[in-house]
C-alpha positions in Angstrom: 111.1 102.2 94.5 114.7 103.0 95.3 114.6 106.7 94.3 112.0 108.6 96.3 112.8 111.7 94.2 111.0 110.3 91.2 107.6 111.9 90.4 104.3 109.9 90.4 104.4 110.5 86.6 107.1 107.8 86.5 104.5 105.3 87.4 102.1 106.7 84.9 104.8 106.3 82.2 105.2 102.7 83.2 101.5 102.0 83.0 101.2 103.8 79.6 103.9 101.5 78.2 102.4 98.3 79.8 98.9 99.1 78.7 99.9 100.2 75.3 98.3 103.6 75.6 99.3 106.8 73.8 100.1 109.2 76.6 100.2 109.8 80.4 97.0 111.8 80.4 95.1 108.6 79.9 96.1 107.2 83.3 95.2 108.6 86.8 97.1 107.4 89.8 95.1 107.2 93.1 96.0 106.6 96.7 93.3 105.8 99.3 90.7 106.8 96.7 92.2 110.3 96.1 93.8 111.4 92.8 97.5 112.0 93.1 99.2 114.9 91.4 101.7 113.5 88.7 104.4 116.0 89.8 104.4 114.8 93.4 107.6 113.0 94.4 107.2 109.4 95.5 108.8 110.0 98.8 106.2 112.8 99.6 103.5 110.4 98.6 104.8 107.8 101.1 105.0 110.4 103.8 101.4 111.5 103.1 100.3 107.8 103.2 102.1 107.2 106.5 100.4 110.3 108.1 97.0 109.2 107.0 97.2 105.4 107.2 99.4 104.8 110.3 98.0 104.0 113.7 99.6 104.6 117.0 98.9 101.1 118.2 101.1 98.1 117.5 99.6 95.5 115.1 100.3 91.9 115.8 100.8 89.7 112.8 102.1 86.3 111.8 103.5 84.7 108.7 100.8 84.1 106.1 98.5 86.9 107.2 97.6 89.9 105.0 100.1 92.7 104.7 97.3 95.2 103.8 98.1 97.4 106.8 101.8 97.6 105.8 101.6 98.2 102.1 100.8 101.4 100.3 98.2 100.5 97.7 98.1 102.7 94.5 95.4 102.2 92.0 95.0 103.6 88.6 92.1 104.4 86.3 91.8 105.1 82.7 90.8 108.7 82.0 88.5 109.2 79.1 89.1 112.0 76.7 86.5 114.8 77.0 
């Protein structure tokens, strides 16, 4: 994302379109297993992730290894109507 001021709901809108759903309420964005508030700015989400996921030690890596420690993973779930 180039614009960290965009809200998380921007990702919801994208998923609604890609999954051919009817509205954003059908999609819940999650980071590290926790639901993310749709109004949260993406930059704030990155800052939160860095505070909770970063380590103070240097991690050695090489080409071809997993980038799991360096990538913020967002997941989504379909929310069923009550």
